[in-house]
DOVEX-119541 format. One record per residue: x, y, z of N, C-alpha, C, O in turn; residue in three letters. Coordinates in steps of 0.2 Angstrom, whole numbers, plus 5000, padded with zeros to 4 digits. Each point is the difference from the previous one (the first is absolute). Layout:
<mibas>
XYZXYZXYZXYZALA ...
</mibas>
This chain:
<mibas>
500449945000499650065000500450065000500650005003UNK 499250054993500550065000499850055005499650055000UNK 500749945006499950045006500250084998500650014998UNK 499050035004500150074999499850034993499950064999UNK 499849894996499850024994499349994999499750034996UNK 499949935009499349994999499650065001499550014997UNK 500750045007499750065001500350054996500550035001UNK 499249994993500350054995499850075001500050044996UNK 499649975010499850075001500450035005499850055003UNK 500849934998500450035005500250074998500250014995UNK 499750045010500150074998500850015000500449975003UNK 499850084992500750014999500150065005499850064998UNK 500649935007500350065004500750014999500449955002UNK 499850114996500750014999500450045005499750055002UNK 500949935000500450035005500650034997500349974996UNK 500050095007500650034997500649965002500550014996UNK 499549955009500649965001500049944996500449955002UNK 499250044993499949944996500450004994499949954996UNK 500550105002500250014994500849984998500150004994UNK 500349995011500749984998500149935000500049975006UNK 500249994989500149935000500649985002500149955003UNK 500450094996500749995002500350065003500150005006UNK 500150044990500350075003500050044994499949984994UNK 500450085006500050054995500750024998500449995004UNK 499650034990500750014997500050074997499650034997UNK 501050005004500150074997500650035001500549965001UNK 499550115000500750035001499950065004499450035000UNK 501150005003500050055004499850074996500350014995UNK 499350035008499950074997500650045000500350025005UNK 499950004989500750045000499950075002499550034999UNK 501049995003500150085002500050034993499750065000UNK 500649924995500150034994499749964995500149944998UNK 499450094998499649974995500350024993500050064998UNK 500349894999500450024994499649984993500250034995UNK 499349945006499649984993499350015002499750005005UNK 499950014989499350015001499749935002499550005003UNK 500749954995499849935002500049995007499549985004UNK 501150044999500150005008499550045003499749985005UNK 500250084993499550055003499349985000499750005005UNK 500149974989499449974999499949945005499450005004UNK 501149964997499949945004499950035008499649975003UNK 500850074999500050035007499350035001499849995005UNK 500050054990499350035001499549955001499550015004UNK 500549934992499649955001500049975007499549985003UNK 501150014999500149975007499750055005499649975005UNK 500550094995499850055005499250004999499750005006UNK 500050004988499350005000499749945003499550005003UNK 500849944995499849945002500049995008499549985003UNK 501050045000500150005007499550055003499749995006UNK 500250074991499550055003499349975000499650015005UNK 500249964989499349975000499949955005499550005003UNK 501049964998499949945005500050035007499749975004UNK 500750084997500050035007499350035001499749995006UNK 500050044989499350035001499549955002499650005004UNK 500549944992499549945001500149985007499549985004UNK 501150014999500249985006499750055006499749975005UNK 500450094993499850055005499250005001499850025005UNK 499949974990499350005000499749955004499450005002UNK 501049955001499849955004500350005007500149955003UNK 500150114999500450015006499649985006500350005006UNK 499049994994499749985006500149935002499849985005UNK 500549984990500249935002500650005004500450055001UNK 499749895003500650005004500650004996500049984994UNK 500550055009500750014996500249934998500450004995UNK 499549955008500349934998499649974994500349954998UNK 499250085000499649964995500150054993500250065001UNK 499749904994500050044993499350014998499649965000UNK 500350104998499350024999499749974994500350004995UNK 499149975006499649984994499750054996499850055003UNK 500349954990499750054996499549974996500049944998UNK 499550105000499449984996500350004993500350044997UNK 499549904999500350004993499750054996500350024995UNK 499150015007499750054996500450075000499950044996UNK 500549965010500350075001500750004996500250054998UNK 500149895001500649994996500650045002500450034996UNK 499649985011500650045003500649955000500149985006UNK 500250014989500649965000499949934999500549965000UNK 498950025000499849934999499549994994499550045000UNK 500649924996499549994994499949934999500449955000UNK 498950044999499949934998500149994992500150054997UNK 499949895001500149994993499550044996500250024994UNK 499249985008499550044996500250074999499950034995UNK 500450005010500250075000500650024996500050054997UNK 500449905002500750024997500049974993500350034996UNK 499449915003500149974993499449994996500049964995UNK 499450085007499449994997499649945003500050005006UNK 499849954990499649955002500549945003500549994997UNK 499349985008500449945003500049954995499549994996UNK 501049965004499949944995499549955002499849964996UNK 500050045011499549965002499750035006500350035004UNK 499049954997499750035006499849945005499649954998UNK 500850045007499949945004499349995003499749955002UNK 499950114998499350005003499549964995499549985002UNK 500750024992499549974995500349934998499649974996UNK 501050015006500249934998499649955004500050005006UNK 499749954990499649955004500549965004500549984998UNK 499250005008500449975005500249934997500649985002UNK 499049994994500249934997500550014995500449964999UNK 499650104998500650014995500650015003500549974998UNK 499550065008500650015004500349935002500649995000UNK 498949975003500249935002500349964994500549975001UNK 499350044993500249974994500750024999500549964998UNK 499650115002500750034998500549975006500649984998UNK 499250025008500549985005500249934999500549985001UNK 499049984998500149924999500549994994500549975001UNK 499350064994500449994994500750035000500549974998UNK 499550095006500750035001500449955005500650004998UNK 499149975007500449965004500249934996500649985001UNK 499050004995500249944996500650024995500549965000UNK 499450094997500550024995500750015004500549984997UNK 499550055008500650025004500349935002500649995000UNK 499049965002500349945002500349964994500549975001UNK 499250044994500249964994500650034996500449974997UNK 499750095004500550044996500650035005500450034997UNK 499649955009500650015004500050075003500550035002UNK 498950004999500050075003499949985008499550015003UNK 501149975000500049975006500650035004500550024998UNK 499449985009500550015005500049955005499549965000UNK 501050045005500049965005499550025006500050065001UNK 499749895002499550025005500450015007500349955002UNK 499650115001500350015006499849955005500449995005UNK 499149984995499749965005500349935000500049965004UNK 500450024990500349944999500850015001500350044997UNK 500049925008500650015002500650004994500450045000UNK 499549914996500549994995499950044993500349984995UNK 499250065005499750034994500650054997499950014994UNK 500550015010500550054997500749964999500550044998UNK 499549905003500749964998499949944995500549994997UNK 498949985003499949944996499550024995499450015001UNK 500849994992499550014995499449955000500149945001UNK 499350094998499549954999499649995007499549975000UNK 500850055005499749995007499750075002500350055000UNK 499049945002499750065003499950054995500150065002UNK 499749934992499950054995499350035001499549965002UNK 500450114997499350035000500150054995500550034998UNK 498949994999500050054995500250075002499950015006UNK 500550024990500350075002499450045000499550004997UNK 500550055008499450055001500050044993500550024998UNK 498949995000499950034993499350045001499549995003UNK 500550064992499450044999499549964995500349984995UNK 499150025006499549964996500050034993500049964995UNK 500050105005500050044993500550055000500250035005UNK 500049994989500650054999499850075002499450015001UNK 501150035000499950075003500050054994500549994996UNK 499150055004500050054994500650055001500250025005UNK 500149994989500650045000500050044993499949974995UNK 500350105005500050034994500549984995500649995002UNK 499250004992500549984995500650044999500649984999UNK 499350095001500550055000500549995005500650014998UNK 499249985008500549995006500449944999500549995002UNK 499149964996500349934998500650014995500549975002UNK 499450064993500550014995500650045003500649994998UNK 499250065006500550055003500549955004500650015000UNK 499149955004500449965005500549954996500549995002UNK 499249994992500449954996500650044997500549974999UNK 499450094999500550044997500550025005500650014998UNK 499350005008500550025005500449945002500650015002UNK 499249934996500449945003500850004997500449995004UNK 499750024989500750004998500450065002500649995001UNK 499050065000500450065003500249995007500650015002UNK 499049965002500249995007500649945000500450005004UNK 499549954992500549954999500750034999500549995003UNK 499550064992500750034998500250045006500650005001UNK 499050045002500250045006500349965005500550025003UNK 499249934999500249965006500749974998500449995004UNK 499749994990500649974998500650055001500549985002UNK 499350084995500550055001500250025007500550025002UNK 499049985002500150025007500449955003500450015005UNK 499549924994500449955003500750014998500449975004UNK 499850064991500750014998500350055003500750015000UNK 499050045003500250055004500149995007499650025005UNK 500949944997500149985007500150055005499750005006UNK 500650064992500150055005499350045001499950015006UNK 499749994989499350035002499649965005499750025004UNK 500449914995499649955004500350015007499650005005UNK 501050004996500450005007499850075003499850005006UNK 500350054990499850075003499350015002499950035006UNK 499649954990499350015001499849965006499550025004UNK 500849924997499849965006500550005006499949965004UNK 500550094996500550005005499750015007500249975005UNK 499350084996499750015006499549945002500049985006UNK 499749994989499649945001500449945003499849975004UNK 500850034994500549955002500150005007500149955003UNK 499950115000500250005007499549985005500149995006UNK 499250004991499549995005499649944997499549975004UNK 500750004991499649944997500549954999500450004995UNK 499649955009500549944999500049964994500549994997UNK 498950005001499949964994500350044994500449974996UNK 499450095003500350044994500750015001500450004995UNK 499850005011500850015001500349944998500650014997UNK 499249935004500349944998500049994992500549984997UNK 499050045000500050014993500550054997500349984995UNK 499750075008500550054998500749985001500550024996UNK 499749945009500649985002500249954994500650004997UNK 499049965001500149954994500250044994500449994996UNK 499150065003500150054994500750035000500350014995UNK 499950025011500650035001500649964998500550024997UNK 499549915005500549954999500149994992500550004998UNK 498950004999500049994993500450064996500349994995UNK 499550075008500350064997500850005002500450024995UNK 499849965010500750005002500449954996500650024998UNK 499149935000500449954995499850014993500249964995UNK 499550105004499850024993499649944996500149994994UNK 499449985010499649954997499550034995499650045002UNK 500549934992499550034995499549954998500149944999UNK 499350085000499449954998499950024993499650044998UNK 500849924997499950024993499449984997499750034996UNK 500049915007499449984998499550015006500149975005UNK 499450074993499550025005499349984998499850024995UNK 499849955010499349984999499650035005500149995006UNK 499450044992499550035005499349974998499850014994UNK 499949965011499349984999499650045005499949985006UNK 499850074992499850065004499250005000499749974996UNK 500050075009499350025000499950075003500350015005UNK 499450034991499850075002499350005002499549984996UNK 500350045010499350005003499750075000500450055001UNK 499049954997499650064999499350005003499849955001UNK 500050115001499350015001499750064996500450054998UNK 499049945000499750064997499650045005499549985003UNK 500850084997499750055005499350034998500050024995UNK 499549975009499450024999499950084999499650024996UNK 500750015008500050085000500350034993499650034997UNK 501049955002500450034995499949964993500250034995UNK 499549915005500049964994500749984998500149994994UNK 500450015010500749994998500249935002499849975005UNK 500650004991500349935002500650025004500550034997UNK 499549955009500650025004500449935003499749955001UNK 500950064998500449945002500149995008500150055003UNK 499849894999500149985007500749995002500350025004UNK 500049934992500749985001500249964994499649984995UNK 501150015004500349964995500349945003500550015004UNK 499349934995500349945003500549974995499949984994UNK 500750015009500649974996500249935003500449974996UNK 499350015009500149935003499449965001499550035003UNK 500549914995499449965001499450034998499550005004UNK 500450024990499450034998499549944999500049964995UNK 499650035009499649945001499450004995499850054998UNK 499949895001499449984997500050014992499450014997UNK 501149995000500049994993499649944997499750004995UNK 500449955009499649944998499350005001499649994996UNK 500250025010499350005002499650064997499449994999UNK 500950075000499750054997499749984993499550034998UNK 500949944998499849984994499449955000499550014996UNK 500549955009499449955001499450045002499449984997UNK 500650075007499450045001499750034994499450004999UNK 501150034997499750034994499749954996499450014997UNK 500849935002499749944996499449985004499549994996UNK 500550015010499349985004499550054998499449984999UNK 500750095002499550054998499849994993499450014999UNK 501049984996499850004993499649944999499550004996UNK 500749945008499649944999499350015003499549994997UNK 500450045009499450015003499550054996499449994999UNK 500950064998499650054996499949974993499550024998UNK 500949945000499849964994499349965000499749994996UNK 500249995011499449965001499450045003499549994998UNK 500750065006499550035003499950084999499650035002UNK 500949994993500050074999499450034997499850065001UNK 499849904995499450024997499550025005499650044999UNK 500449925006499550015006500250065004499650035003UNK 501149994997500250055004500150074996500250055003UNK 499849944991500150064996500750024999500250054999UNK 500349895001500750015000500349964994499749954999UNK 500850084998500349974995500749985002500450045002UNK 499849894997500649975003500650034996500650005003UNK 499350034991500650024996500350075004500550024998UNK 499150015006500250065003500549985006500250055004UNK 499949894998500449985005500749994996500049954996UNK 500550095005500649994996500449935002500049985005UNK 500249994989500449945001500650025004500350055000UNK 500049905004500550015005500649944998499849955002UNK 500750074996500649964998500650015005500549984998UNK 499450045008500550025004500549945001500650015000UNK 499149935002500549945002500349984994500649985000UNK 499250024994500349984994500650054998500549984998UNK 499350085003500650054998500550005006500650014998UNK 499249985008500650005005500449934999500650015000UNK 499149944998500349944998500550014994500649985000UNK 499250054995500450024994500650045002500549994998UNK 499450065007500550045002500649965004500650014999UNK 499149955005500549955004500449964995500649995001UNK 499049984994500449964995500550034996500549984999UNK 499350084999500550044996500650025005500550014997UNK 499450015009500550015005500549945000500650005000UNK 499149945001500449945000500449994994500649985000UNK 499150044994500449994994500650055000500549984997UNK 499450085005500550055000500649985005500650014999UNK 499349955006500549975004500449954996500649995002UNK 499249984993500449964995500349945004500649994999UNK 499049975004500249945003499449955000499550005004UNK 500549964991499449964998499849955006499549975001UNK 501050015003499949965006499850035006499949975005UNK 500150104995499950045006499249995002499649994995UNK 500250035011499350005002499850075002500450055001UNK 498949965000499750055003499849995007499749955001UNK 500650085004499849995007499550055003500150064999UNK 499449915003499550055003500050005007500049945004UNK 500150114999500150015008499450015003499650054998UNK 500249905007499350005002500150005008500549995003UNK 498950035000500049995007499949935003499749964996UNK 500550035010499949935002499349975000499949944998UNK 499650105004499349994999499750054995500050065002UNK 499749914993499750054995499449974997499949964996UNK 499550075007499449984998499850034993499549984997UNK 500950075000499950024994500449974995500250034994UNK 500049915007500549964996499749994993500449994995UNK 499050005004499749984994500150064995500149994994UNK 499850075008500250064996500749994997500150024994UNK 500349965011500750004998500249944995500450004996UNK 499249945005500149944996499850024993500349964995UNK 499350085003499850024993500750024997500049994994UNK 500450055010500750024997500549945000500450004996UNK 499549965009500549955001500049954995500449964999UNK 499050044997499949954995500450024993499849984995UNK 500850055006500350034994500349944996500150004994UNK 500049945009500349944996499449984995500249984994UNK 499250025008499549984995499950054995499849984994UNK 500350095007499950054995500650024996499950024994UNK 500749985009500650024997500649955001500550024997UNK 499449935006500549955000500650025005500549985000UNK 499350065005500450035005499949975007499450005002UNK 501149965001499949975006499950055006500450055000UNK 499249945005500050055006500049965006499949945000UNK 500350095005500149975007499750055005500250064999UNK 499549925006499750055005500449995007500149945002UNK 500250115000500450005006499950065005499850054998UNK 500249935009499950065004500750035001500549974998UNK 499650095005500650035002500449955004500650004999UNK 499149975006500449965004500349944997500649985001UNK 499049994994500349954996500550024995500549964999UNK 499550104999500550024995500750015004500549994998UNK 499450035008500650015005500349935001500750005000UNK 498949955001500349945001500249954995500449965000UNK 499350064994500149954994500450034994500149974995UNK 500150105005500350034995500750025001500350005006UNK 500150014989500750035000500150044994499650014995UNK 500950035006500250054995500749984997500550005004UNK 499549994989500649984997500550074999499750055001UNK 500949944998500550054999499750054994500250065001UNK 499549914994499850054995499350035001499850034995UNK 500049965011499350035002499449964999499450025001UNK 500749924996499449964999499749975006500449985005UNK 499050034996499649985006499849934998499649984995UNK 500649975010499849934999499649985006500150015006UNK 499349954992499649985006499949924998499749984995UNK 500549985010500049934999500349984993499749954997UNK 500850075002500449984994499750044993500349984995UNK 499250065005499850034994500150075000499950045005UNK 500349994989500150075000499450044999499549974997UNK 500450095006499450045001500150054995500550045000UNK 499149974995500050054995499650065002500250065000UNK 499249935003499650055002499749995008499849945001UNK 500350115003499750005007499350045000500150064999UNK 499449915002499350045000499849995007499849955002UNK 500150115001499950015007499250015001499750054998UNK 500049905005499350015002500050005008499549995003UNK 501150025000500150015007500550055001500450014995UNK 499850015011500550045001499850075001500550055000UNK 498949974999499850075000499850035007499850065001UNK 500249895004499850035007500549975005500349954999UNK 499750095007500549985005499849935002500549965002UNK 498950014998499849945003500349944995500149945002UNK 500250084992500349954996500749995002500349954997UNK 500050095008500649995002500149995008500250045003UNK 499549904999500049995007500749985003500150015006UNK 500449984990500749995002500550024996499850034994UNK 500849975007500650024996500049954994500350024995UNK 499449925005500149964994499650034994500349994995UNK 499250045006499650034995500450064997500050014994UNK 500350035010500450064998500649974996500250034995UNK 500149925007500649974996499849984993500350014995UNK 499149965005499749984993499950064996500249994994UNK 499550065008499950064996500750034998500050024994UNK 500549985010500650034998500349954995500350034995UNK 499749915006500349954995499750014993500450004995UNK 498950005005499750014993500250074997500150004994UNK 500050055010500250064997500750004998500150044995UNK 500349935008500749994998500149964993500550014997UNK 499049955002500149954994499950044994499750064999UNK 500449904995499950024993499349994998499850024995UNK 499849945009499349994998499650064999500150065004UNK 499449944992499650064999499550005006499649965001UNK 500450105002499550005006499450044998500050054997UNK 499449935005499450034999499650005007499649965001UNK 500550105003500450054998500750005003500149965005UNK 500450084992500650015004499950055006499450025001UNK 501049985004499950045005499950074999499750045003UNK 500649994991499950074998499350014997499750055002UNK 500149904995499350004998499550005006499550045000UNK 500749925004499649995007499950075003499550035002UNK 501150004999500050075003499750054996499750055003UNK 500349954990499750054996499250005001499750054998UNK 500149895004499250005001499850025007499449995002UNK 501050035003499850025006499650075000500150044995UNK 499549975010499650065001500450065000499850054997UNK 500849955006500450065000500250024994500050064998UNK 500249894998500250024993499550034996500150044995UNK 499349935006499450034996499950075002499850044995UNK 500349985011499950065002500550054997499950064998UNK 500749915002500650044997499950024993500150054997UNK 499649894999499950014993499550054998500050034995UNK 499549985010499550054999500250075001499650054999UNK 501049965004500250075001500250044993500149964995UNK 499850105005500250044994500749984997500550005004UNK 499549994990500749994996500349945001500649994997UNK 499149965007500449945001499949954995500449974998UNK 499050034999499949964994500450014994500349964997UNK 499950115003500450024994500749975001500450004995UNK 499849985011500749975001500049934997500649984998UNK 498849995001500049934997499749994993500249964996UNK 499450095002499650004994500150064996500150055003UNK 500049944990500150064996499450024996499950064998UNK 499649895001499450024996499550045004499749985005UNK 500250084993499650055004499249975001499750015005UNK 500149964989499349985000500049945005499449995004UNK 501149974996499949945005500050035007499749975004UNK 500750084998500150035006499350035002499749995006UNK 500050044989499350035002499549955001499650015004UNK 500449934992499549955001500149975008499549985003UNK 501150014999500149975006499850055006499749985004UNK 500450084995499850055005499350015001499750015005UNK 499949984989499350005000499749955005499450015002UNK 500949944999499849945004500250015007499949955005UNK 500650104997500250005007499550045004499850054998UNK 500149925008499550045005500550035005500650004999UNK 499150035006500450035005500449955004499749955003UNK 500950074998500549965004500550045003500350044997UNK 499849955010500550055004500449965004499849955003UNK 500850074998500449985006499850035006499750055001UNK 500449915005499850035006500550055003499850035005UNK 500749994991500350065001499650074998500250055002UNK 499349944994499650054998499550025005499549975001UNK 500750095003499650025006499350024998499549985004UNK 500450054990499350024998499649944999499450005002UNK 500949954994499649944999499849965007499549985000UNK 501050025004499949965006499550045004499549975004UNK 500550094997499550045003499349994998499549995003UNK 500450014990499449994997499749935001499449995001UNK 501149964999499849935001499849995008499549965001UNK 500750085003499850005007499350035001499649975004UNK 500350084992499350035000499549964997499450005002UNK 500849974992499549974996500349934998500149994994UNK 500049975011500349934999499649964995500349954997UNK 499050065002499649964996500250014992499849964996UNK 500650095003500250014993500749974998500250024995UNK 500149955010500749984999500149925002499649975003UNK 500950004994500249945002500850005002500450034996UNK 499849945009500749995002500249934998499749955001UNK 500950054995500249944997500749995002500550044999UNK 499749905004500749985001500349974994499649994995UNK 501049995005500349974994499949925000500549965001UNK 498950024998499849935001499549984994499750044997UNK 500449905002499549974994499649945004500149985005UNK 499450004991499649955002499350015004499749955001UNK 500150115000499450025003500050005007500449965003UNK 499150085000499950005007500550055004500149995006UNK 500350054991500550045003499950075000500350045004UNK 499249984993499850085000499650025006499749965003UNK 500450114997499650035006499550054998500250044995UNK 499249965007499450034998499750045006500149985005UNK 499550074993499550035004500450045006500550035000UNK 499149965006500350035006500749975002500450035003UNK 499749914995500749975001500650044997500550015002UNK 499350034992500550044997500250065005500550015001UNK 498950025001500250055005500449985006500550035002UNK 499349925001500349975006500749984999500550025004UNK 499749954990500749994999500450064998500650005002UNK 499150054995500450064998500150045007500650025000UNK 498949985004500250035006500549975004500450035004UNK 499549904996500549965004500750014998500550015003UNK 499649994990500750024997500250075002500650015001UNK 499050044999500250065001500250015008500550035001UNK 499149935003500250015007500749965002500450025004UNK 499749934992500649965001500650034998500549995002UNK 499450054992500650034997500549964998500650024999UNK 499349924999500549954997500050014992499650044997UNK 500849925000500049994993499549954997500149994994UNK 499549985010499549954998499650034994499749954996UNK 500250115004499550034995500349984993499650004995UNK 501149995004500349984994499749934997500249994994UNK 499549975011499849944998499350004996499849954997UNK 499950115003499350014997500050054994500550055000UNK 499049954996499850054996499350025001499649955002UNK 500250114996499350015000499750004993500350034995UNK 499149945004499750014993499350025001499650005005UNK 500250044989499350025000499649944999500149954997UNK 499350055007499649945000499550014994499750054998UNK 500349904998499650004994499349975001499949955004UNK 499650084993499349985002499649984993499850044997UNK 500349905002499749974993499249995001499750015005UNK 500049974989499349995000499849945004500449955000UNK 499150055003499749955004499449974995499650034998UNK 500549905002499549974995499749935004500449985004UNK 499050004994499849945003500349944997500250004994UNK 500049955010500349944997499849945004499850005006UNK 500349944991499949945003500749975001500349984995UNK 499950015011500749975002499949935002499649995005UNK 500849964992499949935002500749985004500550004998UNK 499349985008500649975004499749935004499450005002UNK 501049954998499849945003499449974997499649985004UNK 500250034990499449984997499450045002499449984998UNK 500750085005499450045003500050064996500550034999UNK 498949994999500050074996499850055005499550005004UNK 500850064996499950065004499950064996500450014995UNK 499050025006499850064996500350065004499850015006UNK 500650024991500450065003500050064996499950004994UNK 500350065010500250064996500849995000500350005005UNK 499950014989500749984998500450064996499750044997UNK 500949965004500550044996500549954997500149955002UNK 500250084993500549964996500750034999500050065000UNK 500549904999500750034998500249964994500049945000UNK 500350104995500249974994500849995000500350055002UNK 499949894997500849995000500149984993499749964997UNK 500850085000500249984993500749975000500550035002UNK 499649914995500649975000500550024995499750024994UNK 500949985007500550024995500649965000500249985005UNK 500150004989500649965000500550044996499950034995UNK 500749975008500650034997500649965000500249975006UNK 500150024989500649964999500550034996499950024994UNK 500749995009500650044996500649965001500249985005UNK 500250024989500749975001500450064997500150014994UNK 500350025011500450064998499650054997499550035003UNK 500649994991499750054997499449984996499650044997UNK 500349905003499449974996499449985004500049965004UNK 499550084994499349995004499749944996499850014994UNK 500149935009499749944997499250005001499649994996UNK 500250035010499350005002499850075004500450015004UNK 499150024994499850065004499250014998499950034995UNK 499749945009499350004998499549995006500249985005UNK 499250044994499549995004499849925000500049974995UNK 499950005011499849935000499449985004500049975005UNK 499450064992499449985004499950045006500350055001UNK 499249935003499850045006499749965005499949945000UNK 500150095006499749975006499550055003500250065001UNK 499249925000499550045003499849975007499949945000UNK 500150105005499949985007499450045002500050065000UNK 499549915003499450035003499949985007500149945002UNK 499750115002499949995007499550045003499750044997UNK 500049935009499550045003500250075002500650015002UNK 499050044996500250075000500250025007500350055001UNK 499549925005500250025006500649975003500250015006UNK 500249964989500749975002500550044997499950034995UNK 500649995009500550044998500549974995500250024995UNK 500149925008500549964996499749964994499349995000UNK 501149994995499749974994500449944998499849984994UNK 500649985009500349954998499649935000499649995004UNK 500449984990499649945000500349945004499749975004UNK 501050024995500349955004499950025008500049955004UNK 500050114997500050025007499349995003499950015006UNK 499649984990499349995002499550065000499550005002UNK 500850054994499550065000499650014994499550035001UNK 500749944994499750014993499849944997500249945002UNK 499550064992499849954996500350014993500150064998UNK 500049894998500250014993499450024995499549985001UNK 500750064994499550034996500250014993500649994999UNK 499050034997500250024993499750074998499650025004UNK 500550004990499850074998499449984995499949954997UNK 499650105003499550014995500050074997499850055004UNK 500549954990500150074997499450044999499549974997UNK 500550095005499450044999500250064996499650054998UNK 
</mibas>
């Protein structure tokens, strides 16, 4: 039975704290505005924050610890799909309950038959033994509306961001200088910087560089701008399962679209996993050792292993052998030859693809850090190298958003303008004006540490409390964080499926666009967009990671 779907007359009540799926992305407001594009962007940020402040102030009678509910008819910083995109792609109030039950049943069957699965947390060995304790991945029953123009914009940005990150990774001094204060207060970032510094000292060059990246965006309801949340350079997850969700939605709409008034062709095809696999295989070819393997670095317990196994099957698609190893196993089973070749259990490693190593919890002992250093010292192609890893930190994103910094790495003015148009407000905690405003209006900001994986950001009154604490303590801990403008996307009705149960919710979505970049010295072999990831979550939740349990997998319906 579809619990939560049988009553389709549930009222839609929208709340202001419901709109940020992960966190927000942008750049610090400059003292000196050098271009008209920058001036326009800053004015938009100011107007956006002012409107949101007025909306929040209009609800001042509520307790300070709560976020004020806004009426959707007022549209003060919050818009339903009807208000922003015209007509919604479907009305949950008029969909017959039996139709919903059919969709849910068919969706669950399709997921089970086609590998849209994850490990069940309730089953002890589900994260270590394939085939044990499988459950369908959380997914949205129907795709989420998204404007076709913004979809094209996100795709066009992918190769530009790929090139930018590659060039940033080559500027070791920029990385070290930008993260120097963070290094003093963030042990994890400090250890990564130490490895990076050692590579600089021995003049270690990564002549063959592979990036399998993902840039995450939200569509801001107030400004109608596509704003970047973050750029992921390590363990960009779900290229496998995201493709399956797109196929699931196209399948469901091919059968039921006529009853829902939806056309399956408006769900874009998604080839992320095939394109990532092609990039890995091409990198393996560039290494030029037909007996070498691709090593996938994984966590000891990984319930998202099936998403990874879609890439692990390189032997079936490209004739390339793969092996899965934890950092601890790499420390105990590998060696480095005099010529830099990385050997694991007697086999040379051509490519190291990290699906772990992005969080402090991945390094519980010195064994894991030894493995990371050993891989970095080797001639194997790292995806990512430690320089690429550092280039994806939040602090570097903030630095890149400053005036004239993009010009340090890119020459094409049109490309620079395209990137700046998707930057939202982002500030260092050294910016006293931004900190003061965030203390006064914390609902408009997000505090972000240098972490990946979801569940790390600070929202609402916690922003004020943490900023005041940092001010009172007077330490350098503020260098561990950045401030971001909070993005307020459209709220839409959605059916979210978890553990075989359908939940009718008010939801918001985040678009991730994958990109692959492969370069051998001066020759760019691959630089392309590689499909997409749509994540949808209950609008009252701040965080948005699927693996972390906050969101479900989704796809686009172009409008």
